N, C-alpha and C positions, 0 to 999 in steps of 0.2 A: 474696384477689387473684383477678381474673378475667383470662383471656387472651382478648382480643377481636380478631376479624378485621376489618380496615378496609382496603378496597381491595386485598384479597388478602394483606395482611400482618397479623401478630399483634402486639399491643402489650399491655402490662401495665396494667390498670385497677385501681387500689387503692380504688375508691369504697366498698366494703363492708369495707375493712380499716383499722381505726384503729391508730395507733401505740401501743405500751404507754405507760402513764403515766410521766412523768419523775420521778425521785427527787429531783432538785434543784428547789427552789422559789425563784423570784425575788420580791423585794418591791419596792413602789414606792420609788424613790429621790428623784426630783424631777419636777416638771412645769412647763411654761410655758403660761400661759393665752393663748388667742388674743387679739390686740389688738382685734378687732372681730368681730361675728357674720358679716360678709360677707368676712372675710379668706380669701384663696385662696393655697394653697401654689404657688410658682413653681419652686422647686428647692432643693437642699441639697448641702452638702459635709461630709464627716467627715474630720478630721485626727487627729493623735495625741492631742490634748487638747481639741479644739474641735468642736462641732456648729455649723455655719453654715447658717442658714435664711433663704431669701428668700421673701417673701410680699407680696401686693398692699397690705396695710395695715400690715405690720410692718417693711418695708424689708429690708435685709440685715443680720442680727444674728448675732453669734457668742456661743455659750454654753459655759461651762466644763463639761466632762463630769463633773468631780468633784462639783459642787453645783448646776449649772444657772444660776449667776449670769451676768449679761451681761458679756462681756469687751469687746466693741466693737460699734458700729453704723456701717456705712459711710455717708459723707456725700458727695454730689456737690458739685463746686464750683458757685458761684452761677450762672454762665451756663448750665450744663447743668441745674441744679436747676430753673431757671425754666421749662424745657420739660416737667418732670414727674419725680417722684421715686419713682414706684411701680414696683417690679421687674416686668418682663414676660417676661424670658427669662434663663436661667442655663446656663452650660456644665455638662454632667453630671459632668465630671471637672476635676481640677486638674493643673497641671504638676508636675514633680518638685520644684520649688522653692516650691510652694504658691500659684501664681498662677492666677486664673480670670477669667472674663468674665461680666458681668451687663448686660442691657439694661434701660433704664428708660423710663418714659413717664407719661402721665396716668392709665393704668389697666393692667390685666393683658393687654390685647390691642392696645395702641397704643404702639409703641416709638419713641422720639425720640433716644435716646442709648445708645451702647455704652461700657462702662467696663471697664478692667482693674483687678483688686483683688488686693492682697497679703493673704493670709489670716492672716499672722503678726500684722499690726497693724490690718487693716481699711482701710489706706490706699488711696485711689483713685489709681492710678498715671497714668492718662490717660483721656480721654474722646474719642469720635468721634461727630459728629452723624449720625443716620440719616434726617434729613429735610433738604431743601434747596429751592432755588427750582424745580428740575425735578420734585421729588418732595415736595411740601409736606404731604401728608396722611399722618399716622402710621399704620402698619400693624403687624401682628404679626410676630414674628421668632423665630428659633432661633439658638443659637450653640454651637459645638463646638471642642474643642482637638485638635490633632494635633502633639505635641511643643510647640515654641514658637510655632506658628502657630494663631491663632484664626480660625475662619470665622464670618461672620455671614450668615444666609440669610433674606432677606425680599424682598418685591416692590420695595422701595426701594433696597436695598443688598445686593449679593451679591459676596463676595470674601474674601480672607484678610489678616489683620493680624498684625504682630509682637506677641505677647502682653506683652512687656516694655515696649514703647514706644508701641504703637498705630499705628505706621507701616504704611501699606498695602503688602502684598507682591504681591498680584495682585487683579485685578478681572475680572468677567464682561463679555464683549463679545458682543452678539447676532450671529447669523450672517446677518442681513439688516436692511433698514431698516424693514420692516413686519412686526414680530414681536410676539407676546405669549407670555409664558413663565410657567411655574409651577415652583417649586423646593422641594427638600427636602434635608435633610442628615443626617449622622451623623459620628462621628469618622472622619476620613480621607477623606470623600467628600462631594461635592455632586452632586445629580441634577437635571437641568433637562429639563422637557417643554415643547416650544415649537411654535408654529405661525407660519411665516413666509410671508406671502402672495406675496412676491417670490422664492420659491425653487421650483425644479422639484420638490423633495421637501419639501412644506410642513410635514409633521409629523415630529418627531424626538424621541428620548429619548437624552440624553447624560449620561455620568458624568464628573466632573472630580475630579482629585486635590485633596483639601482643603489639602494643604501647598503645592502649586505652582500650582494652577489649570490644569494641563495636562489635556488630554482623555485619559481612560482608555479610553473606547469610546463609540461613537455608533451608534444604530440608527434606521433609517427606520421610521415608524409609519404606520398607515392613519387614525388618529384620535388624539385626546388620550389620554394615559395618566395616571392618577391614582395616586399612592402614598399610601394612607390611613395607613399606619404604616411606619416603618423600624426594624427590629430590630437590624441590624448593618451596619457599613460595609465590613467586610472578612472574608468576602465580603459583598456587598450582599444583604441579605435584607429583603424588603418585602412588605406587603399591597398588591396591585396591582388596580386597578379599570380595566377597559376595557369597551367596549360589549358588554353581554351576559355578562360574566364577572367574578367576583371570585375571587382566589386569593392564596395566600402563596407567593412565589417566591424561589429562591436563584439569584443571577446569577453567571455565570462572568466571567473576565477579559476576554472578548470581547463581553459584553452579552447572550449567550444565557441562557436561564433554564429552570429546572425547578420543578415544583410540590412543595410539601409536602402530605402527605395529611391535611389538617385536617378534612375532612368538614364537619359542621355546627357545628364548634367555632369560636369567635371568639377569635383570638389578639390580645394587646395587648402593647406594649413595656414597660408598667408596670402598677401596681396601680390600675386604673381612674382614672388621673390622668396628665395630660401632664407633670406635675412629676416623675414617677417613671420611672426608666430601669433597672429591675431585670432585664429580659430580657438574657440574655448567652449567648455561645458558650463552650463548654468543649471544645476540640478541634473535632470535627465535630458536636457535639451542641448544639442550640439549646434552652435551658431558658427557659420564658416563662410569664407569667400567661395564663390563658385562661378562657373561659366556655363551658359546655355546658348548654343549656337554662336559662340565667341562673344557673347554679350555678358559683361560682368554683373554680378548680383550677389546678394547675401541670402543664404538659405538657412533654415532651421529644421532640425530633425529630432523626433522623439527617439531616443536611443533605446527605450524599452520596447517599443512596438516596431521601430524601423521606419515609421511613416514620416514623410515630409510635412512639416507644419505650415510653412510659408516660404515665399520667395519675394525679395524686394530688389529692384534695380538700384545699384549703387556702385560707385567707383572703388571704394575701399572700406574695409572694416577696421575700426580703430582698435588698437591694442589697449586692453583694460589696465588701469592702475590696480595694484594689489588690494583686494578687498572690495573693489567697486563692481557691483553687479549690473551696472547700466551698460547698454549696448549702443554705441555710437557708430555712425557711418558717414562717409562723404557721398553725396548724391547730387543730382541735378546736372544740367548742361554746363559746358565750359564757360558760357557767358553768365551763368548764375549758379555757381556751386554753393552748396550749403551743408552744414552739419545737421544731421537729424538723429534723434534718439528713437530706437526701435524697441517695441515691446517684444521680449524674447518668446512669448507664447503665441502672440497673434501676428507679429510683424507690422503692426500699426505704427506709422511714422509720426513723430512730433517734431516740428522744426525747432532748432535750437539757435542757430546763428547763420547769417549769410557770410560767405567767405569772399575775399577779394577775387574778382574775375581774372582769369589768365589772359595776359596780353600777348604772349607768344606761345608757340607750341611747347617750348622747353619748360615753361612755368606750369603747364598742366600736369597734375599728379596722375600717374597711370599705374605705378608699381612701387612698392616699398612699404614703409611703416608710418602710421598716423597715431598720434597721441592727443588726448584731450587733457589739458593741465587742470589742476584743481580750481583755478580761477576762470576756467572757461575758454582758455586759449587753445589754439590748434597748431600742433607741430606736424609738418609734412617732411618726411625723410625719403628722398628719391632713391630708388634702387640703383640707378645708373647716374654717373656724374657728368651728364651732358651739359648741365647749367648750374642750378643751385643744388647743393647737397642737403640743405635744411632751409625751410621757410617757417616762420612763426608768425601767426596772426592772433591778435587779441583786441 
């Protein structure tokens, strides 16, 4: 382990320190082949007995964790299906009762319908159109849950819906008649950057409560602000691009912000895929996938001070189960991959289990989502459908 000074602060870099080999060895249990070579992962959910995967060519399908058999595939009603049945967005989480939202369209970037889905049965509870006569062109979207309120964030539709019924709870209203706006979201928050030509303060950045639509804070800007990535909604942590500067910032309740000391490292909210949302907060520590000199790693930052706490070489950060504070990652070479548990404060790695070695390039996990099941199994969901869509080892 090396202690490296960055911006006056020391952090632990474990680049030359490999975790000891795990004594437990996992074996292949089952796998799901990708439905097509151009299949793209859109999102996923893990429940007590099901893995639910959404992809552009595979739809929304639930698999039994016991054997990988298909349990259900969600089907849109005819009127909505006519506009497109390819998933294009999926809420990263479910409600306590297992409800979630998925957007559909002609492809993975053109959303025409938002649907509420009951994961117990795969039933589509409701649908809401995302295009109309005023906004006829399908565009990309994202969707998030905050309790029983689902937000949909797109250029065509920005607002909150009751996740049980699809009824609209709140909607966005521009602050002028001659405005253009860009929007982003996360659980609990929607952020809008706008320019209003008919305002004395034309540029603004405003945060809205995802549950109610009420303004949390608003800041006058000198130019457009772009949020390249959103890591957390509470507090808001985002990669911010403004003229002449890129930074990762932690925002306060009033909209002021401070930088994280990322240096030349590139942070991402997931494992090289928009479908993955593995970055998370543990108290005041942000644990996130990262790249330094194109080498993947897991980094941790103190969001109070902005200091980097540690960096650990790893292929992927596992998505946590609700209520589970443990941090797991895939690490090691292709010939000897293993699951490790990382101490969120120090980055110290503890070996958990050795994974089956990749026998072909297609079987090596490089991007997508990883889950650790309650019984210690490992699910690998590849971002691209070049071979296996899902591999489960236990």
